[in-house]
C-alpha positions as CSV (number, residue, x, y, z in Angstrom):
1,M,-8.5,1.2,-10.9
2,S,-5.3,-0.8,-10.0
3,E,-4.8,-2.2,-6.7
4,Q,-1.7,0.1,-6.6
5,S,-3.7,3.2,-6.9
6,I,-6.4,2.0,-4.4
7,L,-3.8,1.4,-1.8
8,T,-2.3,5.0,-2.3
9,S,-5.6,6.4,-1.9
10,V,-6.1,4.3,1.3
11,A,-2.9,5.4,2.5
12,G,-3.8,9.0,1.9
13,I,-7.2,8.6,3.8
14,V,-5.3,6.8,7.1
15,E,-2.6,9.4,6.9
16,E,-5.1,12.0,6.9
17,I,-7.1,10.6,9.7
18,G,-5.2,8.4,11.6
19,G,-2.0,10.5,11.5
20,V,0.1,7.6,10.5
21,P,2.5,8.2,7.3
22,A,1.3,7.0,4.4
23,A,4.6,5.4,3.5
24,D,3.7,3.1,6.7
25,V,0.6,1.7,5.3
26,T,1.3,-1.3,3.5
27,P,-1.5,-4.4,2.7
28,E,0.0,-6.7,5.6
29,K,-0.3,-4.1,8.3
30,H,-3.2,-4.1,10.6
31,L,-5.2,-1.5,11.1
32,V,-5.6,-1.4,15.3
33,D,-2.5,-3.5,16.2
34,D,0.4,-2.3,13.8
35,L,-1.3,1.1,12.6
36,G,-2.8,2.5,16.0
37,I,-6.1,3.1,14.4
38,D,-8.8,3.1,17.0
39,S,-12.3,2.4,16.6
40,L,-13.9,6.3,15.8
41,A,-10.7,6.6,13.4
42,L,-11.9,3.4,11.6
43,I,-15.4,4.5,11.4
44,E,-14.0,8.2,9.8
45,I,-11.6,5.9,7.7
46,A,-14.4,3.9,6.4
47,V,-16.9,7.2,5.9
48,A,-14.1,8.5,3.8
49,V,-13.1,5.5,1.8
50,G,-16.9,5.0,0.9
51,E,-16.9,8.9,0.0
52,E,-13.8,8.6,-2.3
53,F,-14.8,5.5,-4.0
54,R,-18.7,5.6,-3.7
55,I,-19.5,2.4,-2.3
56,E,-20.9,1.5,0.9
57,L,-19.5,-0.2,4.1
58,S,-22.3,-1.9,6.4
59,D,-21.3,-2.6,9.8
60,D,-21.0,-6.0,9.5
61,E,-18.4,-5.2,6.6
62,L,-16.7,-2.6,8.9
63,K,-16.0,-5.4,11.7
64,E,-14.5,-7.4,9.1
65,L,-11.6,-4.7,8.3
66,R,-8.6,-5.8,9.9
67,T,-5.7,-5.0,7.5
68,V,-5.1,-2.5,4.5
69,R,-5.5,-5.4,2.3
70,D,-8.9,-5.9,4.0
71,V,-10.0,-2.6,3.0
72,V,-8.4,-2.6,-0.5
73,L,-10.2,-5.9,-1.4
74,H,-13.6,-4.4,-0.1
75,I,-12.9,-1.4,-2.2
76,E,-12.0,-3.9,-5.4
77,K,-15.5,-5.9,-4.5
78,G,-17.5,-2.5,-4.1
79,L,-16.1,-1.1,-7.5
80,A,-16.7,-4.6,-9.3
81,A,-20.2,-4.4,-8.1
82,R,-21.1,-1.2,-9.5
């Protein structure tokens, strides 16, 4: 799966859960500071990402996700480990 297709999927999830237009979800955007994602929405996004890509996010990994790029890289890592 390409990085762009992962980003497109993540953008859709963020749009659905966080109400942020998918076009605004770019790799360099900070989830909280730039996109206004609160802690509850961040957990919901992590669960949705896990379900979509069949990977798991531990609490420690969730704390490390600051930008959209962090989410994409974590997905790539999880997919490679399968």
